[in-house]
KOLLUM-156141 format. One line per field, with one value per residue (C-alpha): residue in three letters; x, y, z. Coordinates in nm, 3 decimals. Layout:
N
code (Ala,...);
px (X,...);
py (Y,...);
pz (Z,...);
This chain:
424
code (Met,Lys,Tyr,Ala,Ile,Ile,Ile,Pro,Asp,Gly,Ala,Ala,Asp,Leu,Ala,Met,Glu,Glu,Leu,Gly,Gly,Arg,Ser,Pro,Leu,Glu,Ala,Ala,Arg,Thr,Pro,Asn,Leu,Asp,Ala,Leu,Ala,Leu,Ser,Gly,Arg,Val,Gly,Arg,Ala,Ala,Thr,Thr,Pro,Glu,Gly,Phe,Ser,Ala,Gly,Ser,Asp,Val,Cys,Ser,Met,Cys,Leu,Leu,Gly,Tyr,Asp,Pro,Ser,Val,Phe,His,Thr,Gly,Arg,Ala,Pro,Leu,Glu,Ala,Ala,Ala,Met,Gly,Ile,Arg,Pro,Gly,Pro,Asp,Asp,Trp,Val,Phe,Arg,Leu,Asn,Leu,Val,Thr,Thr,Asp,Ala,Asp,Gly,Arg,Met,Val,Asp,His,Ser,Ala,Gly,Gly,Ile,Gly,Asp,Ala,Glu,Ala,Arg,Glu,Leu,Val,Glu,Gly,Leu,Leu,Ala,His,Trp,His,Lys,Val,Tyr,Pro,Gly,Ile,Ala,Ser,Asp,Leu,Thr,Leu,Thr,His,Gly,Val,Ser,Tyr,Arg,Ser,Ile,Leu,Val,Asp,Ala,Ser,Gly,Arg,Asp,Tyr,Ala,Ser,Met,Glu,Ala,Thr,Pro,Pro,His,Asp,Ile,Pro,Gly,Gln,Ala,Trp,Ala,Pro,Ala,Leu,Pro,Arg,Thr,Ala,Arg,Gly,Ala,Arg,Ser,Gly,Asp,Ala,Glu,Val,Ile,Arg,Ala,Leu,Met,Glu,Ser,Ser,Ala,Gly,Tyr,Leu,Glu,Ala,His,Pro,Ile,Asn,Arg,Ala,Arg,Arg,Asp,Arg,Gly,Glu,Arg,Arg,Ala,Ser,Met,Ala,Trp,Ile,Trp,Gly,Ala,Gly,Arg,Arg,Pro,Val,Leu,Asp,Pro,Phe,Glu,Glu,Arg,Phe,Gly,Leu,Arg,Gly,Ala,Met,Thr,Thr,Ala,Val,Asp,Leu,Leu,Ala,Gly,Ile,Ala,Ser,Leu,Ile,Gly,Trp,Asp,Arg,Leu,Asp,Val,Pro,Gly,Ala,Thr,Ser,Tyr,His,Asp,Asn,Asp,Tyr,Ala,Gly,Gln,Gly,Arg,Ala,Ser,Val,Glu,Ala,Leu,Asp,Arg,Tyr,Asp,Ile,Val,Cys,Cys,His,Val,Glu,Ala,Pro,Asp,Glu,Ala,Ala,His,Gln,Gly,Asp,Cys,Ala,Thr,Lys,Val,Ala,Ser,Ile,Glu,Ala,Ile,Asp,Glu,His,Val,Val,Gly,Pro,Ile,Ala,Glu,Lys,Leu,Arg,Thr,Phe,Gly,Asp,Pro,Glu,Thr,Asp,Arg,Asp,Ala,Glu,Gly,Trp,Arg,Leu,Leu,Val,Met,Pro,Asp,His,Tyr,Thr,Leu,Leu,Gly,Thr,Arg,Lys,His,Asp,Ala,Thr,Pro,Val,Pro,Phe,Leu,Ile,Ala,Gly,Gly,Trp,Val,Arg,Ser,Ala,Val,Glu,Arg,Pro,Phe,Thr,Glu,Ala,Gly,Ala,Ala,Glu,Ser,Asp,Leu,Glu,Val,Asp,Pro,Gly,His,Glu,Leu,Met,Glu,Tyr,Phe,Leu,Arg,Gly,Gly,Gly,Ala,Ser,Lys,Arg);
px (8.910,9.104,9.003,9.064,8.972,8.972,8.952,8.877,8.955,8.691,8.506,8.162,8.000,7.673,7.484,7.642,7.471,7.789,7.725,7.358,7.236,7.457,7.736,8.085,8.023,7.704,7.863,8.178,8.190,8.250,8.161,8.355,8.192,7.854,7.895,8.013,7.723,7.471,7.618,7.690,7.547,7.545,7.503,7.634,7.849,7.903,8.279,8.275,8.185,8.011,8.258,8.506,8.553,8.548,8.925,9.098,9.270,8.942,8.749,9.022,9.083,8.710,8.694,8.969,8.782,8.932,8.709,8.856,8.716,8.946,9.253,9.275,9.524,9.569,9.647,10.015,10.134,9.983,10.181,10.495,10.472,10.483,10.795,10.978,10.963,10.952,10.853,10.885,10.567,10.543,10.643,10.384,10.363,10.214,10.138,10.288,10.146,10.310,10.008,9.925,9.765,9.684,9.732,9.380,9.459,9.268,9.362,9.402,9.547,9.621,9.892,10.085,9.987,10.090,10.450,10.714,10.929,11.262,11.134,10.931,11.224,11.451,11.188,11.125,11.493,11.543,11.233,11.369,11.695,11.492,11.306,11.637,11.738,11.417,11.297,11.604,11.439,11.144,11.324,11.592,11.347,11.189,11.256,11.102,11.095,10.974,10.736,10.578,10.499,10.348,10.340,10.590,10.599,10.698,10.789,10.814,11.008,11.018,10.754,10.517,10.150,9.925,9.640,9.403,9.502,9.248,9.377,9.193,9.304,9.391,9.170,8.872,8.902,8.949,8.891,8.835,9.033,9.305,9.374,9.058,9.156,9.501,9.563,9.393,9.343,9.010,8.737,8.730,9.087,9.307,9.623,9.807,10.089,9.889,10.065,10.395,10.253,10.091,10.425,10.597,10.328,10.320,10.700,10.708,10.528,10.805,11.075,10.887,10.767,11.125,11.269,11.415,11.204,10.887,11.009,11.073,10.731,10.569,10.756,10.635,10.276,10.269,10.124,10.375,10.437,10.365,10.307,10.359,10.028,10.061,9.778,9.680,9.855,9.875,10.093,10.211,9.916,9.903,9.679,9.605,9.762,9.508,9.628,9.559,9.212,9.100,9.350,9.455,9.794,9.765,9.935,9.849,9.947,9.908,10.086,9.978,10.178,9.864,9.729,10.073,10.108,9.785,9.894,10.226,10.064,9.824,10.106,10.046,10.326,10.346,10.356,10.609,10.465,10.720,10.470,10.200,10.110,9.826,9.708,9.570,9.922,9.912,10.016,9.674,9.777,10.085,9.876,9.638,9.922,10.084,9.755,9.691,10.038,10.008,9.690,9.903,10.111,9.866,9.523,9.396,9.520,9.414,9.457,9.414,9.395,9.406,9.333,8.954,9.004,9.274,9.067,8.770,8.986,9.085,8.723,8.817,8.506,8.642,8.952,8.749,8.532,8.840,9.012,8.710,8.706,9.079,9.029,8.751,8.959,9.305,9.234,8.884,8.887,9.222,9.164,8.817,8.952,9.226,8.986,8.759,9.046,9.006,8.670,8.319,8.282,7.905,7.933,8.274,8.345,8.718,8.739,8.924,8.674,8.702,8.541,8.591,8.503,8.499,8.443,8.548,8.663,8.450,8.273,8.487,8.258,8.348,8.108,8.286,8.627,8.588,8.529,8.178,8.058,7.766,7.770,7.960,7.845,8.012,8.002,8.072,8.094,8.212,8.129,7.789,7.720,7.383,7.115,6.747,6.744,6.998,7.138,7.411,7.724,7.629,7.538,7.170,7.181,7.340,7.087,6.802,6.956,6.845,7.207,7.345,7.638,7.668,7.920,8.123,8.412,8.180,8.166,8.501,8.366,8.065,8.285,8.520,8.284,7.927,7.730,7.906,8.249,8.262,8.281,8.591);
py (10.312,10.287,10.012,9.953,9.660,9.678,9.348,9.391,9.027,8.852,9.177,9.022,8.879,8.821,9.050,9.055,9.109,9.287,9.542,9.594,9.347,9.488,9.332,9.486,9.642,9.799,9.913,10.062,10.430,10.421,10.754,10.680,10.342,10.496,10.762,10.514,10.281,10.560,10.643,10.287,9.936,9.688,9.315,8.978,8.712,8.343,8.305,7.949,7.705,7.380,7.118,7.374,7.516,7.890,7.936,8.254,8.060,7.957,8.275,8.519,8.331,8.347,8.718,8.792,8.618,8.269,7.962,7.748,7.433,7.501,7.666,7.567,7.291,7.373,7.665,7.611,7.631,7.981,8.100,7.932,8.140,8.461,8.342,8.264,7.889,7.698,7.337,7.071,6.961,6.644,6.799,6.843,7.177,7.226,7.518,7.484,7.685,7.728,7.685,7.689,7.382,7.318,7.034,6.909,6.855,7.156,7.403,7.736,7.962,7.898,8.170,8.098,8.437,8.614,8.506,8.740,8.664,8.621,8.372,8.180,8.154,8.009,7.756,7.648,7.607,7.396,7.193,7.073,6.973,6.783,6.592,6.497,6.336,6.149,6.072,6.086,5.880,6.118,6.448,6.396,6.510,6.795,7.167,7.406,7.780,8.038,8.299,8.561,8.523,8.181,8.080,7.857,7.639,7.272,7.103,6.724,6.620,6.250,6.125,6.035,6.063,6.297,6.319,6.127,6.311,6.530,6.802,7.052,7.417,7.497,7.806,7.576,7.407,7.684,7.552,7.200,6.878,6.868,6.494,6.407,6.672,6.530,6.456,6.141,5.936,6.013,5.755,5.513,5.590,5.288,5.432,5.750,5.902,6.095,5.899,6.065,6.411,6.299,6.166,6.496,6.696,6.478,6.476,6.856,6.896,6.759,6.955,7.286,7.257,7.222,7.503,7.804,8.042,7.878,7.872,8.247,8.307,8.114,8.322,8.643,8.520,8.483,8.195,7.926,7.775,7.430,7.234,7.248,7.206,7.093,7.144,7.307,7.051,7.089,7.084,7.383,7.555,7.734,8.042,8.239,8.587,8.853,9.081,8.814,8.747,9.104,9.327,9.509,9.541,9.503,9.532,9.442,9.545,9.275,9.151,8.791,8.550,8.371,8.682,8.780,8.432,8.460,8.803,8.663,8.372,8.600,8.835,9.124,9.316,9.337,9.686,9.716,9.858,9.800,9.859,9.626,9.344,9.097,9.259,9.588,9.727,9.738,10.056,10.120,10.462,10.313,10.063,10.340,10.562,10.280,10.202,10.566,10.608,10.284,10.398,10.629,10.331,10.042,9.980,9.794,9.807,9.578,9.660,9.357,9.417,9.112,9.272,9.212,8.842,8.800,8.993,8.765,8.454,8.581,8.657,9.024,9.223,9.569,9.523,9.395,9.708,9.930,9.765,9.824,10.190,10.220,10.067,10.316,10.614,10.528,10.302,10.356,10.735,10.809,10.556,10.692,11.047,10.949,10.760,11.063,11.255,11.029,11.190,11.075,10.947,10.982,11.360,11.413,11.217,11.284,11.148,10.821,10.705,10.468,10.189,10.063,9.723,9.675,9.317,9.075,8.739,8.552,8.589,8.537,8.494,8.636,8.391,8.080,8.231,8.050,8.132,8.093,8.027,8.272,8.487,8.807,9.167,9.377,9.739,9.868,10.242,10.455,10.509,10.379,10.222,10.331,10.173,10.260,10.177,10.318,10.048,10.050,9.840,9.587,9.222,9.309,9.566,9.314,9.044,9.278,9.356,9.183,9.187,8.841,8.680,8.302,8.168,8.448,8.433,8.589,8.914,9.029,9.038,9.237,9.477,9.541,9.526,9.573,9.869,10.148,10.039,9.784,10.074,10.231);
pz (8.120,8.443,8.684,9.055,9.278,9.659,9.849,10.222,10.294,10.503,10.580,10.524,10.837,11.017,11.254,11.601,11.934,12.041,11.764,11.842,11.582,11.308,11.105,11.117,10.773,10.906,11.232,11.078,10.987,10.609,10.447,10.128,10.072,10.155,9.888,9.626,9.700,9.648,9.307,9.196,9.217,9.503,9.449,9.559,9.398,9.469,9.503,9.638,9.360,9.441,9.558,9.695,10.043,10.109,10.113,10.005,9.727,9.566,9.643,9.537,9.214,9.146,9.232,8.980,8.700,8.699,8.732,9.013,8.855,8.559,8.714,9.080,9.172,9.542,9.769,9.838,9.475,9.452,9.752,9.623,9.306,9.510,9.689,9.367,9.429,9.103,9.171,8.905,8.726,8.936,9.271,9.545,9.723,10.073,10.300,10.649,10.938,11.274,11.504,11.874,12.028,12.395,12.641,12.570,12.201,12.068,11.796,11.974,11.703,11.335,11.341,11.663,11.797,11.475,11.535,11.391,11.089,11.270,11.526,11.269,11.029,11.296,11.398,11.039,10.958,11.270,11.193,10.859,11.028,11.289,11.018,10.855,11.186,11.263,10.909,10.680,10.407,10.387,10.446,10.179,9.910,10.107,10.094,10.346,10.279,10.529,10.393,10.620,10.991,11.056,10.688,10.508,10.195,10.191,9.862,9.822,9.511,9.601,9.360,9.643,9.553,9.753,9.502,9.730,10.049,10.227,10.461,10.679,10.706,11.069,11.066,11.004,11.345,11.605,11.956,11.822,11.862,11.599,11.586,11.387,11.133,11.053,10.682,10.564,10.249,10.088,10.139,9.849,9.737,9.688,9.840,9.923,10.123,10.382,10.657,10.557,10.621,10.947,11.070,10.993,11.171,11.481,11.514,11.487,11.820,12.040,11.861,11.871,12.231,12.355,12.143,12.331,12.123,12.249,12.607,12.579,12.424,12.708,12.965,12.793,12.796,12.417,12.221,12.131,11.789,11.924,11.602,11.225,11.041,10.677,10.428,10.096,9.874,9.499,9.190,8.990,8.816,8.483,8.463,8.147,8.165,8.262,7.984,7.724,7.863,7.924,7.745,8.063,8.233,8.608,8.948,9.306,9.658,9.922,10.231,10.167,9.955,9.840,9.667,9.545,9.397,9.204,9.083,8.966,8.785,8.594,8.497,8.737,8.903,9.283,9.433,9.715,10.038,10.317,10.599,10.466,10.709,10.754,11.076,11.206,11.234,10.855,10.675,10.523,10.399,10.235,10.045,9.944,9.819,9.625,9.454,9.367,9.217,9.021,8.848,8.634,8.513,8.493,8.344,8.652,9.012,9.295,9.666,9.892,10.269,10.496,10.834,10.861,10.795,11.059,11.314,11.253,11.285,11.630,11.721,11.766,11.679,11.768,11.552,11.259,11.266,11.307,11.011,10.787,10.892,10.817,10.473,10.401,10.511,10.381,10.083,9.944,9.984,9.814,9.534,9.458,9.457,9.213,8.987,8.955,8.793,8.489,8.423,8.341,7.982,8.003,8.022,7.860,7.541,7.578,7.933,7.989,8.250,8.543,8.742,9.096,9.244,9.623,9.730,10.008,9.879,10.135,10.467,10.778,11.077,11.416,11.576,11.445,11.352,11.018,10.653,10.517,10.161,10.164,9.845,9.923,9.877,9.611,9.505,9.153,9.084,8.794,8.428,8.310,8.650,8.784,9.000,9.011,9.384,9.629,9.855,10.122,10.079,10.345,10.352,10.392,10.112,9.878,9.969,9.872,9.534,9.216,9.094,9.171,8.989,9.004,8.920,9.075,8.827,8.568,8.769,8.630,8.276,8.396,8.592,8.301,8.005,8.123,7.990,7.805,7.926,7.644,7.398,7.549);
């Protein structure tokens, strides 16, 4: 069997008055998804286990068949793996966002207006030098590595203890006061080093506000990178290789280091798509082509597209719908067409066969600009996948289905082995 997974990140949402009482999935024109849904099965899966927040780290790990309660140590170590950063076993790894805040102390934008790589890299390099000046005792054991756009990775090799620190993702507080969300020591914990991270974050504001790059962005009417927000702490994780667990060799295309990090840790190759981005300027067709070509070389191929999630975080309804339509046309259509060339083992005993899973990792709500832990809709099509009731691939269609997977990490086994596929 050949397998493909398509992750339209954050595509699931609620009904919107702006869309005539429909969700973006319902409003988008998706002929390829519609056809697959009619021939396959639609259900829902709980990708946010109890005790976890609906972050892409947790939800994507769950989607790919790994129980976060067993394998998850934090978000930042996953991204570090994609960047080739190899922290020591006792080092702490953090995600650092360049964010936009306003004069009233509110979080305006978790991505500093989608700041470009060149500007972000210069700001990050200068920020570490600034910390060496103002906090030499702290900064001597820090390394700061720029990733993509507003994302960077901070590693603390000092031996400080952050196990009791609680930190809020910046995309969880859009339009809200940021000071109450600064890192803090968990209630009931005896001690911790959260105050170190708070000091670094608060000192970043003065440095960044005065930087020439930010003055130029202000003059151009663009959002400034006015603060460094540090979160997602964890130590280096160890994940069982996917091939050992499921017997399949895999690859992924993604523009996001988090997903690439998970892929790296489970032993998947990363497919190079130069035009892949996190936004609607993404080369959807390039990701689709790379996935199609990889199906001849790998047993399972995953195509992760970030654009719907970023559009929802910006509260941009039109772009979220447009990104879903682009995924349908340039990713779902070509991949489904390629998969069908592997034949139907139900009618041809010599056919290799195929299966396709389409599934957001989590809801990202336009109304709140936040992630939501509601179980997500999924669509499975291919060999031995049939439903007695035809349902659309929408949130409402999934909610009406009797196919519900909880915990969500068990869906991978069902996708790969359920029905006649276990005989191939």
